[in-house]
N, C-alpha and C positions, 0 to 999 in steps of 0.2 A: 393298329397298335395293340399289343398284347397287354392284358391287365395283370399278368403274373409279375411278381416282384422277384428280383434277384439281387444278391449281395455281391459286389465286385470290389476286390482289393486292388487299388490302382494308385498311381502317382499322377499329380497334376503336372502336365508338361508346359502348358501355357494358358493364359486367360485370353480368349478370342476377341473380346471387345473391351474398350476402356470405359464405356458407359454401362453401369450395372444397375442403375435405378431409372425407372421410367414412370411418367404420369399415366395412371391407369383409370379406365372407365369403371365406375362403381357398379355399373349394371352388368357389363360383359367382360371386364378385366383386360380389354384390348388397349393398346397404346393410344393415348390421346394426342391430337394435333393442337399445339398451342398457337394462338393467333393474337399478335400484338398490334393494336391500332391506336392511333392518336386522333383526338377530336379537338377542333377549335370551336370555342363557344364565344360568341360576340354578345356582350351585355353593355348597352349604352356606351360607357367610356372605358370599359375593361375588355380585355381579350384573355380568355382562359384557355390554356392547353391542358387537355385531359388525356390521360393514357389509360387504356383498358387492355388487360390480357385475359382472353377467354379461351376455353377449350372446346374441342369438337371431337366426337367419336365417329370415325368413318364407318364403323361396323353397325352400331345401333342408333346413331343419330343424336345421342345425348349431348347437351351443351351446358355450359355454365362458366362461372368465374374461375380463373386459374388457381386462386388461393383455396378453392374448395376441392381441388383435385386430390385424389389419394395417390400414393406412390407405392410401387412394388419393385421387388428385386427381380432381375433377369441376368443370370450369370452364365455365360457360355464358356466352356472349358474344353481343352484338348487333354485327354487323359490316356495313360498307357498302363496295361497290366504286363505280365511277362511275355505275352504273345502278340497283342494287338493294340492299335490306336483307336480311340473313340472320340467323337465330338458329342458332347452332352450339353444340355441347357437345363439349368435349375431355376424354377420360378417361385416367387411368392414368399410367404411367411416362414417356410421351412429354413430360410437363410437368416432369420432373426437371431437365433442363438450363435451363429457363426460371426455375425457382425456385432452382436451384443446390443442391438437396437433395431427397431422397426425401420423400414425404408422411409416412411413418412417423417420420422424423427431425425433420421440421418440427413434427409434432404433439407430440413430446416437448418 
């Protein structure tokens, strides 16, 4: 991948995916897998049903409670200039000004 930056005047033809926010690992920024589990706890004459949603990062192995997960933007677009079509993906906080709020606040 080239590190050179280029400015491209183009039009957005379509948004490629409907999900543009994802739970991200705070260590490596990869997508987290959310795991929802139910636990049954028997206490003398009571039965308690407990639910727990945890996350797991397949890349670095980080785990934790789902409410502690941070969220990031991932917007995949098909754009066109006067000659060509391009598939681009825009990640992270550079989309905060576009949406007017961080991904974490939008998710809440």
